[in-house]
N, C-alpha and C positions, 0 to 999 in steps of 0.2 A: 565427832560431833554427835551429841545426843540431845533428845528433846528434854524440855524441862518437865518436872512432875506436873500432873494435871490438877494439883491443889491450888488453883487460882480462880479468881473471878475478875472479869474486866472492870466491874463496878468498884471493887476494892482497889484494883490497880489505879483506876482514875482518882479515887479518893486520896490515895497515897502520893500521887504524882501530879495532881491538878495544879500545883503552884510551879511546876517545872517551866522555866522560861528559856531554857537552853535550846529547845527544839529537839532534844533527844527523845522525848516522849510525845507520841502523836496518836490521835484517834481518827480512824477512818469513818467517813460518813455512813449512816445506817441504810445503805442501799443494797447490801449483799444478802442473798438468799442461801439457805443450806440445801445442799444436794447430796452429800455423802452420808454414810451411816454413822460417822463420828461427828458429834455436835460441838465438842470442846476439844481444841487442839492448840498446841504451841510448839515453837521450834525456831531454830536459826534460819534466816531467810536466804534463799537462792532466788535469782530473778531471771525472767525472760521478758524481752520487749519485742512484740510482734504485732502485725496488723493483718487480721484475717488469713493468717498462715500459721498453722500449728506445728511446723517442722521442728522447731526448737523445743516446744512443749513436749512433743513425743520423745525427743532425745533426752530431755531432762527426766521425765518419769520412767524412762527405760533404764536409767542409771541408778546406782544406790542412793537412796534418799537420806539414810542415816539419821532419821528423826527430824529432818529439816522441813521447812514449809516453802513450797514453790509459789512465788508471787509473780503473776503474769499481767503485764501491762498490755492489754489488748486494745488500748485506746478507747475503751468503753463502747466498742462497736457492738451493735445489736444485729448485725447482718450475717454473721457466721459463728458457728460454735467452735471454740478452741479446744474443748475437751469433751470426749464421749465415753461410753462404757468401756471400751478397750483400754483407753489411756487411764481412766479412773482405776481399773483393775490393776494396771501396771504400776501405778503410784502406790497402791496398797501393797502389792506383792514386793515392791522394791524398798519398802520402809519409809516412805514419805509420811510425815505427820499430817500434812494437809496441802491443799492447793487452793489459792485464792486468785480468782480471775476477774480482772476488770474487763469483762466481756461475757460471752455466753457459753453454755454447755448444751449437750444433747444426750439422748439416751437416758433420760431422767430416772426411769425405773431401774435401769442397770446401775446407775451411779448410787442410788439409794441403798444398794446392796454392797457397795464397796467399803471396806473397813479403813476408811481414810476421811479426813475432814475435807469437804469441798464447798467452797463459797464462790458464787458468781452472781452476775446481775440478773440473768433470765435464761430460760430455755429457748433454744433456736434449733430446729431440725436440720438446717442447711450446714453441710460441712465446709471446712476451709479449702482454699486453693493451696496447693503445694508449690511454692515458689522458692523454697530454700532461703527465705529472708528472715531477718530479725537479729537480735543481739542477746547474749546470755551473760549473766552476772555483771550487769551495769546498773547504776542508779535508775529507778523508774518513778514515774508519778502515777499514783493510783487515786483517781477521784480528786486530783489536786494535791495529794499528800505524798511527799517524798518517802520512798522505801529503798533502802540500800542493801546490797549483799552483805551478810554478816549481822544485820539488824535481827531483833527477836520479835516475832509476831505471836500474839495471844488472841484466840478467838473463842467465844462462848455464846450462849443464848442472848446475851445483852449487846454484843458488838465485837469489834476488832480494834486492838491497840497494837502499836509498834513502838519499839524502844531500841536505842543504840546499844543497850546492855541488857543482860538477863534481869528480870524484875521479880520482886517478891512483894506481896501486899503487906501493908503495915499491920 
């Protein structure tokens, strides 16, 4: 698995696929903030579903990313941070193209130095509880939009889109 070339723009992808009625092309709401050093990233999706417990997030970023994007369904919780500086550095070191979290992050200054794309809802200094709970590589809902393992995610300065197949702008 390798990431797609970074020669894309989400606006161009939306222009090319705006008539898609199949549900294969989806646009995430504009609620995510950039926290990593990489602003534009894309790759095949791996997922984690967890609530205020980042045990599986850590396991994922500690494993080879192979250019993939980790999508974390944190239930949009603003009460605990699911990714911090150590896990951001692990994601970069292990070859993840990006991490998108429907939840919070911490160690914002450290994340800004990580050579990986990181999107989340907000910063929150409080860490998670370790309960060994959650699921990995299952379909998740991020801000009401379905994201499935094997989908492709594209993120840039204009937003985030998800597709069932690799995309190329028209």
